[in-house]
C-alpha positions, 0 to 999 in steps of 0.5 A: 450093277445087276447083271444076267447069265443064260444057262442052257439053250436059247434060240439065236434069234431070241438073242440077237436083238436083246441080249445086252439090253434087256438081259444086261449081258455085259460085252456080249458078242455074237459068237457066243451063241452056240448056233453061230459056232456050228454055222461057221 
């Protein structure tokens, strides 16, 4: 199994549609995005 990890800053819009499918980030949740945490 191949997985990816993102280290650093990435715009939230770039992650929402692609994170789990293209980057194979297993169990990706929107609350893992710093922008979403700062908004809340």
